[in-house]
Every structure is written in structure tokens, then in C-alpha cells.
KOLKOLMI-927175 format. One record per residue: x, y, z of N, C-alpha, C in turn. Coordinates in pm, whole numbers, plus 50000, padded with zeros to 5 digits. Example, Ala and Ser with C-alpha at 12.3 -4.5 7.8 and 13.67 -1.06 7.14 Angstrom:
REM KOLKOLMI-927175
+-------+-------+-------+-------+-------+-------+-------+-------+-------+
!   n_X !   n_Y !   n_Z !  ca_X !  ca_Y !  ca_Z !   c_X !   c_Y !   c_Z !
+-------+-------+-------+-------+-------+-------+-------+-------+-------+
! 51319 ! 49431 ! 50780 ! 51230 ! 49550 ! 50780 ! 51320 ! 49670 ! 50780 !
! 51285 ! 49775 ! 50708 ! 51367 ! 49894 ! 50714 ! 51290 ! 50003 ! 50787 !
+-------+-------+-------+-------+-------+-------+-------+-------+-------+
END
This chain:
REM KOLKOLMI-927175
+-------+-------+-------+-------+-------+-------+-------+-------+-------+
!   n_X !   n_Y !   n_Z !  ca_X !  ca_Y !  ca_Z !   c_X !   c_Y !   c_Z !
+-------+-------+-------+-------+-------+-------+-------+-------+-------+
! 52808 ! 50746 ! 49794 ! 52691 ! 50608 ! 49724 ! 52642 ! 50546 ! 49808 !
! 52687 ! 50472 ! 49893 ! 52638 ! 50468 ! 49977 ! 52492 ! 50532 ! 50087 !
! 52567 ! 50642 ! 50075 ! 52394 ! 50710 ! 50111 ! 52278 ! 50727 ! 50012 !
! 52324 ! 50723 ! 49880 ! 52220 ! 50752 ! 49779 ! 52093 ! 50670 ! 49833 !
! 52081 ! 50555 ! 49769 ! 51984 ! 50456 ! 49839 ! 51880 ! 50463 ! 49903 !
! 51942 ! 50552 ! 50026 ! 51899 ! 50589 ! 50186 ! 51812 ! 50725 ! 50164 !
! 51884 ! 50787 ! 50116 ! 51822 ! 50979 ! 50101 ! 51709 ! 50891 ! 49989 !
! 51748 ! 50837 ! 49907 ! 51614 ! 50791 ! 49808 ! 51518 ! 50762 ! 49854 !
! 51532 ! 50626 ! 49937 ! 51386 ! 50570 ! 50029 ! 51337 ! 50679 ! 50109 !
! 51462 ! 50746 ! 50193 ! 51391 ! 50854 ! 50233 ! 51267 ! 50951 ! 50223 !
! 51330 ! 51000 ! 50078 ! 51247 ! 51100 ! 50006 ! 51108 ! 50988 ! 49962 !
! 51142 ! 50914 ! 49930 ! 51019 ! 50781 ! 49867 ! 50948 ! 50738 ! 49978 !
! 50946 ! 50759 ! 50119 ! 50837 ! 50718 ! 50189 ! 50800 ! 50861 ! 50265 !
! 50852 ! 51008 ! 50226 ! 50812 ! 51049 ! 50243 ! 50687 ! 51108 ! 50146 !
! 50659 ! 51061 ! 50061 ! 50581 ! 51107 ! 49962 ! 50523 ! 51021 ! 49955 !
! 50482 ! 50864 ! 49983 ! 50429 ! 50801 ! 49991 ! 50313 ! 50767 ! 50146 !
! 50358 ! 50842 ! 50225 ! 50325 ! 50876 ! 50387 ! 50211 ! 50993 ! 50331 !
! 50268 ! 51120 ! 50203 ! 50182 ! 51229 ! 50225 ! 50035 ! 51158 ! 50133 !
! 50120 ! 51069 ! 50017 ! 50004 ! 51022 ! 49927 ! 49875 ! 50952 ! 50008 !
! 49958 ! 50817 ! 50093 ! 49873 ! 50761 ! 50173 ! 49741 ! 50820 ! 50250 !
! 49801 ! 50942 ! 50358 ! 49749 ! 51065 ! 50406 ! 49618 ! 51094 ! 50352 !
! 49675 ! 51131 ! 50211 ! 49535 ! 51214 ! 50109 ! 49434 ! 51100 ! 50095 !
! 49470 ! 51023 ! 50069 ! 49397 ! 50871 ! 50063 ! 49306 ! 50839 ! 50213 !
! 49317 ! 50889 ! 50272 ! 49243 ! 50843 ! 50411 ! 49149 ! 50992 ! 50436 !
! 49216 ! 51115 ! 50370 ! 49108 ! 51231 ! 50385 ! 49030 ! 51216 ! 50275 !
! 49034 ! 51169 ! 50115 ! 48965 ! 51113 ! 50034 ! 48821 ! 51043 ! 50012 !
! 48868 ! 50941 ! 50096 ! 48743 ! 50811 ! 50134 ! 48624 ! 50877 ! 50185 !
! 48600 ! 50981 ! 50265 ! 48451 ! 51045 ! 50319 ! 48418 ! 51098 ! 50169 !
! 48478 ! 51168 ! 50104 ! 48445 ! 51245 ! 50021 ! 48360 ! 51154 ! 49904 !
! 48453 ! 51013 ! 49878 ! 48423 ! 50923 ! 49749 ! 48219 ! 50872 ! 49843 !
! 48219 ! 50856 ! 49937 ! 48110 ! 50754 ! 50011 ! 48000 ! 50868 ! 50075 !
! 48033 ! 50984 ! 50061 ! 47901 ! 51085 ! 50102 ! 47902 ! 51181 ! 49987 !
! 47741 ! 51168 ! 49954 ! 47694 ! 51249 ! 49807 ! 47600 ! 51325 ! 49913 !
! 47649 ! 51455 ! 49874 ! 47546 ! 51631 ! 49898 ! 47402 ! 51590 ! 49833 !
! 47309 ! 51654 ! 49904 ! 47230 ! 51643 ! 49833 ! 47176 ! 51813 ! 49782 !
! 47249 ! 51933 ! 49832 ! 47215 ! 52029 ! 49782 ! 47342 ! 52040 ! 49672 !
! 47321 ! 52118 ! 49586 ! 47422 ! 52173 ! 49416 ! 47543 ! 52231 ! 49530 !
! 47538 ! 52336 ! 49595 ! 47645 ! 52364 ! 49660 ! 47761 ! 52252 ! 49703 !
! 47691 ! 52193 ! 49774 ! 47781 ! 52026 ! 49824 ! 47840 ! 51965 ! 49734 !
! 47744 ! 51936 ! 49654 ! 47777 ! 51834 ! 49547 ! 47936 ! 51887 ! 49442 !
! 47908 ! 52046 ! 49419 ! 48012 ! 52157 ! 49382 ! 48144 ! 52160 ! 49485 !
! 48097 ! 52163 ! 49634 ! 48183 ! 52179 ! 49722 ! 48326 ! 52025 ! 49647 !
! 48224 ! 51890 ! 49696 ! 48258 ! 51776 ! 49708 ! 48338 ! 51763 ! 49586 !
! 48341 ! 51799 ! 49475 ! 48385 ! 51775 ! 49343 ! 48489 ! 51816 ! 49383 !
! 48549 ! 51975 ! 49363 ! 48656 ! 52017 ! 49412 ! 48732 ! 51999 ! 49523 !
! 48685 ! 51949 ! 49624 ! 48727 ! 51857 ! 49691 ! 48847 ! 51719 ! 49637 !
! 48732 ! 51663 ! 49562 ! 48818 ! 51536 ! 49529 ! 48913 ! 51563 ! 49438 !
! 48864 ! 51659 ! 49351 ! 48962 ! 51719 ! 49225 ! 49096 ! 51749 ! 49336 !
! 49094 ! 51806 ! 49420 ! 49170 ! 51892 ! 49506 ! 49317 ! 51763 ! 49565 !
! 49264 ! 51646 ! 49599 ! 49282 ! 51594 ! 49653 ! 49361 ! 51479 ! 49577 !
! 49313 ! 51478 ! 49420 ! 49392 ! 51369 ! 49342 ! 49480 ! 51447 ! 49310 !
! 49506 ! 51590 ! 49316 ! 49593 ! 51685 ! 49231 ! 49693 ! 51683 ! 49333 !
! 49683 ! 51688 ! 49483 ! 49796 ! 51661 ! 49568 ! 49859 ! 51505 ! 49560 !
! 49807 ! 51427 ! 49502 ! 49828 ! 51254 ! 49525 ! 49910 ! 51293 ! 49401 !
! 49862 ! 51375 ! 49285 ! 49955 ! 51393 ! 49151 ! 50108 ! 51433 ! 49157 !
! 50127 ! 51523 ! 49289 ! 50217 ! 51592 ! 49292 ! 50308 ! 51521 ! 49374 !
! 50275 ! 51467 ! 49422 ! 50355 ! 51396 ! 49544 ! 50458 ! 51284 ! 49450 !
! 50362 ! 51247 ! 49347 ! 50464 ! 51159 ! 49211 ! 50495 ! 51025 ! 49304 !
! 50398 ! 50999 ! 49354 ! 50399 ! 50894 ! 49453 ! 50334 ! 50783 ! 49391 !
! 50389 ! 50662 ! 49320 ! 50328 ! 50574 ! 49183 ! 50242 ! 50485 ! 49314 !
! 50298 ! 50421 ! 49384 ! 50214 ! 50344 ! 49469 ! 50095 ! 50474 ! 49538 !
! 50083 ! 50604 ! 49524 ! 49980 ! 50689 ! 49581 ! 49902 ! 50671 ! 49466 !
! 49911 ! 50711 ! 49352 ! 49885 ! 50687 ! 49243 ! 49770 ! 50569 ! 49166 !
! 49835 ! 50452 ! 49157 ! 49803 ! 50320 ! 49230 ! 49663 ! 50271 ! 49307 !
! 49728 ! 50357 ! 49405 ! 49566 ! 50355 ! 49493 ! 49492 ! 50432 ! 49460 !
! 49487 ! 50504 ! 49458 ! 49380 ! 50623 ! 49441 ! 49339 ! 50569 ! 49329 !
! 49368 ! 50518 ! 49213 ! 49276 ! 50473 ! 49129 ! 49215 ! 50334 ! 49152 !
! 49301 ! 50287 ! 49274 ! 49231 ! 50165 ! 49255 ! 49063 ! 50199 ! 49390 !
! 49105 ! 50263 ! 49437 ! 49016 ! 50312 ! 49562 ! 48877 ! 50398 ! 49441 !
! 48904 ! 50457 ! 49342 ! 48796 ! 50523 ! 49328 ! 48736 ! 50444 ! 49187 !
! 48783 ! 50310 ! 49148 ! 48757 ! 50162 ! 49059 ! 48668 ! 50142 ! 49212 !
! 48694 ! 50132 ! 49327 ! 48645 ! 50021 ! 49404 ! 48481 ! 50142 ! 49483 !
! 48524 ! 50237 ! 49499 ! 48408 ! 50366 ! 49532 ! 48287 ! 50323 ! 49389 !
! 48397 ! 50391 ! 49262 ! 48216 ! 50330 ! 49187 ! 48179 ! 50250 ! 49139 !
! 48266 ! 50104 ! 49181 ! 48213 ! 49984 ! 49183 ! 48059 ! 49950 ! 49265 !
! 48102 ! 49983 ! 49403 ! 48033 ! 50001 ! 49512 ! 47853 ! 50079 ! 49461 !
! 47891 ! 50194 ! 49433 ! 47780 ! 50257 ! 49345 ! 47737 ! 50228 ! 49274 !
! 47733 ! 50151 ! 49175 ! 47720 ! 50094 ! 49072 ! 47624 ! 49947 ! 49108 !
! 47713 ! 49885 ! 49167 ! 47644 ! 49759 ! 49244 ! 47519 ! 49820 ! 49328 !
! 47541 ! 49877 ! 49419 ! 47358 ! 49960 ! 49511 ! 47277 ! 49998 ! 49379 !
! 47320 ! 49996 ! 49285 ! 47172 ! 50056 ! 49179 ! 47116 ! 49925 ! 49080 !
! 47126 ! 49800 ! 49156 ! 47071 ! 49706 ! 49086 ! 46993 ! 49608 ! 49221 !
! 46896 ! 49551 ! 49161 ! 46793 ! 49458 ! 49234 ! 46926 ! 49331 ! 49328 !
! 46898 ! 49281 ! 49394 ! 46992 ! 49159 ! 49461 ! 47043 ! 49083 ! 49390 !
! 46958 ! 49021 ! 49332 ! 47019 ! 48919 ! 49172 ! 47140 ! 48968 ! 49126 !
! 47040 ! 49048 ! 49036 ! 47122 ! 49141 ! 48928 ! 47242 ! 49160 ! 48987 !
! 47275 ! 49239 ! 49115 ! 47412 ! 49289 ! 49165 ! 47464 ! 49187 ! 49188 !
! 47408 ! 49041 ! 49219 ! 47523 ! 48959 ! 49232 ! 47560 ! 48885 ! 49120 !
! 47508 ! 48892 ! 48988 ! 47560 ! 48841 ! 48848 ! 47671 ! 48937 ! 48846 !
! 47623 ! 49078 ! 48876 ! 47749 ! 49149 ! 48862 ! 47870 ! 49194 ! 48920 !
! 47784 ! 49151 ! 49039 ! 47916 ! 49126 ! 49138 ! 48031 ! 48966 ! 49067 !
! 48014 ! 48894 ! 49028 ! 48094 ! 48823 ! 49005 ! 48140 ! 48825 ! 48846 !
! 48065 ! 48939 ! 48775 ! 48133 ! 48967 ! 48627 ! 48254 ! 49032 ! 48624 !
! 48189 ! 49151 ! 48775 ! 48312 ! 49253 ! 48817 ! 48450 ! 49192 ! 48869 !
! 48395 ! 49084 ! 48948 ! 48533 ! 49001 ! 48990 ! 48580 ! 48897 ! 48884 !
! 48536 ! 48854 ! 48784 ! 48605 ! 48828 ! 48682 ! 48699 ! 48915 ! 48594 !
! 48633 ! 49010 ! 48569 ! 48695 ! 49143 ! 48485 ! 48833 ! 49170 ! 48552 !
! 48768 ! 49137 ! 48757 ! 48900 ! 49210 ! 48764 ! 48997 ! 49117 ! 48767 !
! 48979 ! 49012 ! 48835 ! 49069 ! 48919 ! 48787 ! 49135 ! 48891 ! 48646 !
! 49101 ! 48923 ! 48559 ! 49186 ! 48890 ! 48388 ! 49244 ! 49026 ! 48413 !
! 49191 ! 49129 ! 48469 ! 49298 ! 49230 ! 48442 ! 49433 ! 49220 ! 48554 !
! 49406 ! 49184 ! 48601 ! 49489 ! 49140 ! 48750 ! 49587 ! 49037 ! 48682 !
! 49542 ! 48952 ! 48612 ! 49620 ! 48873 ! 48575 ! 49715 ! 48923 ! 48414 !
! 49636 ! 49049 ! 48357 ! 49752 ! 49100 ! 48222 ! 49864 ! 49160 ! 48297 !
! 49821 ! 49225 ! 48435 ! 49896 ! 49329 ! 48475 ! 50047 ! 49235 ! 48545 !
! 50001 ! 49077 ! 48579 ! 50094 ! 49023 ! 48625 ! 50197 ! 48961 ! 48524 !
! 50087 ! 48943 ! 48398 ! 50191 ! 48855 ! 48292 ! 50338 ! 49018 ! 48175 !
! 50214 ! 49136 ! 48238 ! 50330 ! 49263 ! 48206 ! 50380 ! 49345 ! 48290 !
! 50400 ! 49286 ! 48383 ! 50439 ! 49390 ! 48488 ! 50569 ! 49421 ! 48476 !
! 50691 ! 49388 ! 48352 ! 50772 ! 49451 ! 48388 ! 50766 ! 49567 ! 48280 !
! 50718 ! 49563 ! 48188 ! 50604 ! 49683 ! 48110 ! 50576 ! 49790 ! 48186 !
! 50474 ! 49712 ! 48262 ! 50380 ! 49832 ! 48340 ! 50444 ! 49916 ! 48399 !
! 50584 ! 49843 ! 48540 ! 50656 ! 49938 ! 48576 ! 50790 ! 50019 ! 48526 !
! 50806 ! 49951 ! 48387 ! 50897 ! 50041 ! 48345 ! 50844 ! 50174 ! 48249 !
! 50652 ! 50171 ! 48213 ! 50617 ! 50296 ! 48215 ! 50618 ! 50409 ! 48295 !
! 50540 ! 50295 ! 48448 ! 50576 ! 50427 ! 48548 ! 50704 ! 50540 ! 48606 !
! 50812 ! 50419 ! 48561 ! 50935 ! 50481 ! 48641 ! 50984 ! 50374 ! 48682 !
! 50953 ! 50229 ! 48728 ! 51022 ! 50180 ! 48852 ! 51048 ! 50025 ! 48800 !
! 51146 ! 50006 ! 48864 ! 51154 ! 49870 ! 48869 ! 51112 ! 49715 ! 48894 !
! 51128 ! 49571 ! 48856 ! 51143 ! 49509 ! 48966 ! 51168 ! 49506 ! 49113 !
! 51236 ! 49549 ! 49176 ! 51261 ! 49553 ! 49298 ! 51221 ! 49626 ! 49380 !
! 51127 ! 49714 ! 49350 ! 51001 ! 49776 ! 49422 ! 51106 ! 49934 ! 49482 !
! 51206 ! 49960 ! 49375 ! 51301 ! 50057 ! 49442 ! 51360 ! 50040 ! 49495 !
! 51426 ! 49920 ! 49533 ! 51521 ! 49851 ! 49613 ! 51493 ! 49788 ! 49761 !
! 51375 ! 49776 ! 49728 ! 51260 ! 49703 ! 49861 ! 51262 ! 49547 ! 49881 !
! 51273 ! 49498 ! 49737 ! 51291 ! 49370 ! 49739 ! 51445 ! 49308 ! 49831 !
! 51543 ! 49356 ! 49812 ! 51646 ! 49289 ! 49948 ! 51619 ! 49328 ! 50080 !
! 51564 ! 49439 ! 50090 ! 51529 ! 49432 ! 50188 ! 51466 ! 49366 ! 50277 !
! 51344 ! 49314 ! 50192 ! 51218 ! 49238 ! 50289 ! 51296 ! 49108 ! 50230 !
! 51388 ! 49067 ! 50179 ! 51456 ! 48909 ! 50184 ! 51547 ! 48914 ! 50309 !
! 51587 ! 49049 ! 50322 ! 51694 ! 49026 ! 50452 ! 51608 ! 49028 ! 50578 !
! 51493 ! 49132 ! 50552 ! 51396 ! 49053 ! 50694 ! 51333 ! 48936 ! 50698 !
! 51306 ! 48873 ! 50646 ! 51215 ! 48777 ! 50615 ! 51333 ! 48656 ! 50629 !
! 51484 ! 48695 ! 50675 ! 51586 ! 48572 ! 50663 ! 51547 ! 48616 ! 50843 !
! 51563 ! 48699 ! 50905 ! 51580 ! 48785 ! 51068 ! 51406 ! 48702 ! 51077 !
! 51338 ! 48712 ! 51032 ! 51200 ! 48675 ! 51076 ! 51223 ! 48527 ! 51122 !
! 51269 ! 48410 ! 51026 ! 51267 ! 48324 ! 51015 ! 51333 ! 48267 ! 51176 !
! 51412 ! 48363 ! 51241 ! 51502 ! 48304 ! 51366 ! 51396 ! 48311 ! 51488 !
! 51306 ! 48452 ! 51459 ! 51246 ! 48404 ! 51565 ! 51045 ! 48443 ! 51519 !
! 51028 ! 48330 ! 51435 ! 50884 ! 48367 ! 51397 ! 50789 ! 48372 ! 51432 !
! 50741 ! 48316 ! 51535 ! 50634 ! 48319 ! 51625 ! 50647 ! 48417 ! 51690 !
! 50734 ! 48474 ! 51809 ! 50758 ! 48564 ! 51872 ! 50797 ! 48698 ! 51878 !
! 50889 ! 48787 ! 51695 ! 50914 ! 48868 ! 51680 ! 51079 ! 48906 ! 51744 !
! 51104 ! 49013 ! 51755 ! 51211 ! 49046 ! 51857 ! 51183 ! 49163 ! 51963 !
! 51043 ! 49186 ! 51988 ! 50965 ! 49309 ! 52075 ! 50958 ! 49419 ! 52005 !
! 50861 ! 49455 ! 52028 ! 50756 ! 49518 ! 51993 ! 50892 ! 49706 ! 52003 !
! 50923 ! 49792 ! 51872 ! 51003 ! 49877 ! 51871 ! 51184 ! 49902 ! 51926 !
! 51208 ! 49709 ! 51923 ! 51326 ! 49689 ! 51961 ! 51378 ! 49619 ! 51841 !
! 51356 ! 49603 ! 51735 ! 51446 ! 49527 ! 51623 ! 51548 ! 49656 ! 51571 !
! 51456 ! 49749 ! 51552 ! 51590 ! 49831 ! 51427 ! 51671 ! 49948 ! 51557 !
! 51756 ! 49893 ! 51613 ! 51868 ! 49966 ! 51649 ! 51997 ! 49963 ! 51629 !
! 51989 ! 50024 ! 51553 ! 52100 ! 50020 ! 51397 ! 52200 ! 49927 ! 51374 !
! 52320 ! 49970 ! 51403 ! 52438 ! 49827 ! 51375 ! 52441 ! 49789 ! 51520 !
! 52356 ! 49757 ! 51571 ! 52364 ! 49609 ! 51769 ! 52237 ! 49537 ! 51708 !
! 52286 ! 49441 ! 51743 ! 52168 ! 49299 ! 51696 ! 52111 ! 49301 ! 51640 !
! 52037 ! 49182 ! 51580 ! 51956 ! 49172 ! 51460 ! 51917 ! 49295 ! 51309 !
! 51911 ! 49376 ! 51367 ! 51944 ! 49487 ! 51244 ! 52049 ! 49525 ! 51160 !
! 52158 ! 49508 ! 51262 ! 52300 ! 49520 ! 51239 ! 52296 ! 49412 ! 51113 !
! 52224 ! 49264 ! 51085 ! 52288 ! 49212 ! 51001 ! 52181 ! 49225 ! 50850 !
! 52103 ! 49283 ! 50887 ! 51968 ! 49338 ! 50738 ! 52029 ! 49415 ! 50698 !
! 52126 ! 49525 ! 50764 ! 52216 ! 49664 ! 50678 ! 52322 ! 49627 ! 50622 !
! 52358 ! 49520 ! 50668 ! 52506 ! 49415 ! 50645 ! 52491 ! 49369 ! 50538 !
! 52369 ! 49328 ! 50497 ! 52332 ! 49194 ! 50418 ! 52250 ! 49352 ! 50271 !
! 52187 ! 49431 ! 50296 ! 52155 ! 49499 ! 50163 ! 52238 ! 49632 ! 50153 !
! 52354 ! 49619 ! 50265 ! 52483 ! 49747 ! 50231 ! 52436 ! 49881 ! 50271 !
! 52349 ! 49904 ! 50329 ! 52362 ! 50053 ! 50364 ! 52222 ! 50078 ! 50458 !
! 52241 ! 50231 ! 50554 ! 52193 ! 50223 ! 50680 ! 52022 ! 50255 ! 50636 !
! 51932 ! 50163 ! 50736 ! 51761 ! 50209 ! 50700 ! 51716 ! 50151 ! 50861 !
! 51594 ! 50201 ! 50888 ! 51537 ! 50232 ! 51029 ! 51446 ! 50103 ! 51046 !
! 51327 ! 50104 ! 50935 ! 51182 ! 50034 ! 50851 ! 51208 ! 49948 ! 50796 !
! 51134 ! 49853 ! 50789 ! 51085 ! 49733 ! 50626 ! 51040 ! 49801 ! 50581 !
! 50990 ! 49913 ! 50565 ! 50946 ! 49921 ! 50426 ! 50806 ! 49859 ! 50391 !
! 50774 ! 49765 ! 50452 ! 50615 ! 49724 ! 50471 ! 50557 ! 49696 ! 50592 !
! 50454 ! 49705 ! 50619 ! 50392 ! 49717 ! 50721 ! 50369 ! 49546 ! 50756 !
! 50311 ! 49490 ! 50719 ! 50317 ! 49287 ! 50727 ! 50449 ! 49251 ! 50811 !
! 50507 ! 49330 ! 50741 ! 50677 ! 49228 ! 50800 ! 50686 ! 49327 ! 50908 !
! 50653 ! 49469 ! 50915 ! 50725 ! 49555 ! 51023 ! 50629 ! 49473 ! 51133 !
! 50532 ! 49429 ! 51120 ! 50449 ! 49378 ! 51253 ! 50531 ! 49246 ! 51294 !
! 50550 ! 49150 ! 51180 ! 50579 ! 49017 ! 51163 ! 50733 ! 49041 ! 51237 !
! 50824 ! 49133 ! 51221 ! 50959 ! 49155 ! 51245 ! 50965 ! 49169 ! 51443 !
! 50848 ! 49264 ! 51472 ! 50864 ! 49351 ! 51578 ! 50777 ! 49214 ! 51709 !
! 50655 ! 49192 ! 51661 ! 50595 ! 49090 ! 51749 ! 50541 ! 48948 ! 51709 !
! 50614 ! 48897 ! 51577 ! 50566 ! 48791 ! 51606 ! 50456 ! 48758 ! 51501 !
! 50462 ! 48569 ! 51449 ! 50324 ! 48598 ! 51346 ! 50222 ! 48588 ! 51418 !
! 50205 ! 48531 ! 51539 ! 50082 ! 48575 ! 51626 ! 50025 ! 48706 ! 51597 !
! 50101 ! 48800 ! 51593 ! 50010 ! 48918 ! 51621 ! 50037 ! 48986 ! 51478 !
! 50013 ! 48930 ! 51369 ! 50041 ! 48907 ! 51220 ! 49884 ! 48862 ! 51205 !
! 49875 ! 48725 ! 51281 ! 49747 ! 48701 ! 51218 ! 49643 ! 48767 ! 51280 !
! 49636 ! 48807 ! 51390 ! 49579 ! 48896 ! 51441 ! 49512 ! 48971 ! 51407 !
! 49627 ! 49068 ! 51331 ! 49582 ! 49183 ! 51256 ! 49534 ! 49121 ! 51100 !
! 49565 ! 49037 ! 51081 ! 49518 ! 48982 ! 50955 ! 49417 ! 48980 ! 50954 !
! 49316 ! 48910 ! 51073 ! 49198 ! 48850 ! 51123 ! 49113 ! 48972 ! 51171 !
! 49189 ! 49068 ! 51228 ! 49113 ! 49224 ! 51181 ! 49064 ! 49295 ! 51112 !
! 49175 ! 49296 ! 50980 ! 49167 ! 49348 ! 50863 ! 49046 ! 49315 ! 50803 !
! 49051 ! 49103 ! 50768 ! 48943 ! 49094 ! 50714 ! 48792 ! 49090 ! 50766 !
! 48836 ! 49115 ! 50888 ! 48669 ! 49113 ! 50949 ! 48658 ! 49272 ! 50908 !
! 48655 ! 49395 ! 50936 ! 48669 ! 49494 ! 50892 ! 48634 ! 49537 ! 50734 !
! 48710 ! 49426 ! 50649 ! 48662 ! 49415 ! 50504 ! 48536 ! 49383 ! 50540 !
+-------+-------+-------+-------+-------+-------+-------+-------+-------+
END
């Protein structure tokens, strides 16, 4: 029984990695529109094949990100069709709609998670993140060193595993991974780079 959560999360990580890889393969097709009819047909077939693979992974995270990616891509294309002032008004309206939908999702999060077969602990990740945050609080600025935190039952990673009650080897969150390994300075730089890229 102590091995079950580990195997479940390992399987979950594999399907999530597959879904995220497909998202990277999907993005160019969403933004590049061929002129020729043959290219447009191939593009549509490619997009459908990528979405089929994401659906087959049964990764709920992949499904949500695929939906958000398509919504974002469609919104950008819609905004590009308008003049600058109209674009600004439409952007504000889309932002308000997004905030409203986000608020409704947050208010009904338990029902939505139940609908997609998940719980509010994100398949057991909340206890992991809580334990890792405790470790981070001991070295918030410098971390434990790049690729040196996860050492099984040695060092601080042992405290995380004892706290959650089973063995694991990663944080199940990219930002927490950066923070626990190389500290808040590196996390701040990462966030700045992501925001600049966005």
C-alpha cells in the first residue's frame, strides 16, 4: 500500500510529460497557416492527430492545457482581425470574460475536479508541496544545490518522504523544484525570464 501512491504518481507523471511534449508539437501548427489547400488540410489533420494523442494520454492536465492553448491561439487570431482601438476594447472584454470564467471555476472547483475524476489534493500533490515548502523555508534564498536535494532517505529529502509517507524523487512542480534546488534568487530570475518572454 505504501508503493501504490508512488506508482500512481509515476504513471501520472509519464502521461503528463507526453501531453506536455505534444503541446510543444501542437503550437507551431496553431500559429502557422499554410496558403495552399493541401497545406491547410495537412495542418488540420496534424492538429487533430496531436489532440487525439493528448486525449489518449488521459492526462487531465494535458486536456486543460490543450483547451487553454487553443483558446489563447483563437483569441490572438480574433484580436488580429480588428483595428487597434477595437482590439483594445475586445482585449478588455476578453479579459473580463476570462476573469469571470476563472472566478466561476474557482467557486465550483470541487465539482469540476469531481467531474474530471480528480480531487482537490491534485492526486496527492498538495501534501508533497506542503512538505517541500517546509524544506524550502529552511533555505529559502540559496536552496540545497542544483540536483542535490533528492537523495532518497539521506539529507532533507528524507524529511519530505517521511512527512508524506512514501518515496519520491521530484517536486511535482517546476517552480518548487527550482526553489528547493537553487533558491529564491534563481526562481525570481526564472519568473522574470518567463514574463519577459510572454
